[in-house]
C-alpha positions as CSV (number, residue, x, y, z in Angstrom):
1,X,6.2,-14.7,17.6
2,X,6.4,-18.5,17.8
3,X,9.6,-20.5,18.0
4,X,9.7,-21.2,14.3
5,X,9.8,-17.5,13.5
6,X,12.3,-15.0,15.0
7,X,13.3,-11.5,14.0
8,X,16.8,-11.4,12.6
9,X,19.4,-9.9,15.0
10,X,23.0,-8.8,15.1
11,X,24.2,-12.4,14.8
12,X,22.7,-12.7,11.3
13,X,24.4,-11.5,8.2
14,X,22.6,-11.5,4.8
15,X,24.4,-11.8,1.5
16,X,23.2,-9.3,-1.1
17,X,23.4,-12.0,-3.7
18,X,20.9,-14.1,-1.7
19,X,18.6,-11.1,-1.2
20,X,18.3,-10.1,-4.9
21,X,15.5,-12.0,-6.5
22,X,13.8,-12.9,-3.2
23,X,10.0,-12.9,-3.0
24,X,8.4,-10.4,-0.7
25,X,5.2,-11.1,1.0
26,X,2.7,-8.9,2.9
27,X,1.2,-9.4,6.3
28,X,-1.7,-11.3,4.7
29,X,0.9,-13.8,3.4
30,X,0.3,-12.7,-0.3
31,X,3.3,-12.5,-2.6
32,X,3.6,-8.9,-3.6
33,X,6.9,-8.7,-5.5
34,X,10.6,-9.5,-5.8
35,X,13.7,-7.7,-4.6
36,X,15.4,-6.4,-7.8
37,X,18.1,-4.4,-6.2
38,X,19.6,-3.6,-2.8
39,X,21.0,-0.1,-2.7
40,X,23.8,0.5,-0.2
41,X,24.8,4.0,1.0
42,X,28.6,3.8,0.7
43,X,29.3,6.6,3.2
44,X,27.4,4.9,6.0
45,X,27.9,1.3,4.8
46,X,24.2,0.6,5.3
47,X,21.4,-0.6,3.0
48,X,19.2,2.4,2.3
49,X,16.6,1.0,-0.2
50,X,15.4,-2.2,-1.8
51,X,14.0,-1.8,-5.2
52,X,11.0,-4.1,-5.7
53,X,9.6,-5.4,-9.0
54,X,5.8,-5.5,-8.6
55,X,3.1,-6.7,-10.9
56,X,3.8,-8.0,-14.4
57,X,4.4,-11.6,-15.3
58,X,7.8,-13.4,-15.2
59,X,9.5,-10.0,-14.9
60,X,7.8,-8.5,-17.9
61,X,5.6,-5.4,-17.4
62,X,6.6,-5.1,-13.8
63,X,6.8,-1.7,-12.0
64,X,9.7,-0.9,-9.8
65,X,9.2,0.8,-6.4
66,X,11.8,1.9,-3.8
67,X,11.2,0.8,-0.3
68,X,13.4,1.9,2.7
69,X,15.2,-1.2,4.1
70,X,13.8,-0.4,7.6
71,X,10.3,-0.9,6.3
72,X,10.9,-4.7,5.9
73,X,10.4,-7.2,8.7
74,X,12.9,-10.0,8.0
75,X,12.3,-13.2,9.8
76,X,14.1,-16.5,9.9
77,X,11.6,-19.3,9.5
78,X,13.1,-22.7,9.9
79,X,16.4,-21.5,8.5
80,X,14.9,-19.6,5.6
81,X,14.7,-15.9,5.5
82,X,11.3,-14.3,4.7
83,X,10.9,-10.6,3.7
84,X,7.7,-9.1,4.9
85,X,6.3,-5.7,4.0
86,X,3.2,-4.0,5.3
87,X,1.7,-3.4,1.8
88,X,-1.4,-4.2,-0.1
89,X,-1.5,-4.3,-3.9
90,X,-3.4,-1.0,-3.7
91,X,-0.6,0.6,-1.6
92,X,2.0,-0.6,-4.0
93,X,0.1,1.0,-6.9
94,X,0.5,4.3,-5.1
95,X,4.2,3.8,-4.1
96,X,6.9,6.0,-5.5
97,X,8.2,4.6,-8.7
98,X,11.8,4.0,-9.8
99,X,12.5,4.4,-13.5
100,X,15.6,2.9,-15.1
101,X,18.7,2.1,-13.1
102,X,19.9,5.7,-12.3
103,X,19.7,5.1,-8.6
104,X,21.8,8.1,-7.7
105,X,18.8,10.2,-7.9
106,X,17.3,8.4,-4.8
107,X,20.1,9.8,-2.7
108,X,19.2,13.5,-2.3
109,X,16.8,14.4,0.5
110,X,14.2,15.9,-1.8
111,X,13.8,12.6,-3.6
112,X,14.5,10.1,-0.7
113,X,12.5,11.7,2.1
114,X,9.1,11.4,0.5
115,X,9.8,7.7,-0.1
116,X,10.5,7.2,3.6
117,X,7.4,9.2,4.5
118,X,5.2,7.1,2.2
119,X,6.4,3.9,3.9
120,X,6.1,5.4,7.4
121,X,9.8,5.0,8.1
122,X,11.7,7.7,10.0
123,X,13.7,9.8,7.6
124,X,17.5,9.9,8.3
125,X,19.3,12.8,6.7
126,X,22.1,12.3,4.2
127,X,25.5,11.7,5.9
128,X,27.0,15.1,4.9
129,X,23.8,16.9,6.1
130,X,23.8,14.9,9.4
131,X,27.5,15.9,10.1
132,X,27.0,19.6,9.7
């Protein structure tokens, strides 16, 4: 990476209020959606998913897809955070959908693991499963 663009590190904290509504771009520098929600796993205190609104116009007719937080590359470009995702429009059309706002259903392994697999992110078991 050049000096204008660096990967965020431990010294950077991101406010959820600043993440929500942020544009997401792909590696071809095309805008592919907006972050609608940031889903935090309370037991671990970590962001598990971002819910992206893709397609549509001015928020109407958009589709929501869940993306594991680790799938994003977040870079600081001249003091402005950029959220990059390795996704084409075709890949987003095939991504696991999120309907409504009942996000609890994304927590169990049988629902969450296929989303991680789709985005080529290592699956991390639920906290209670990991502790057993």
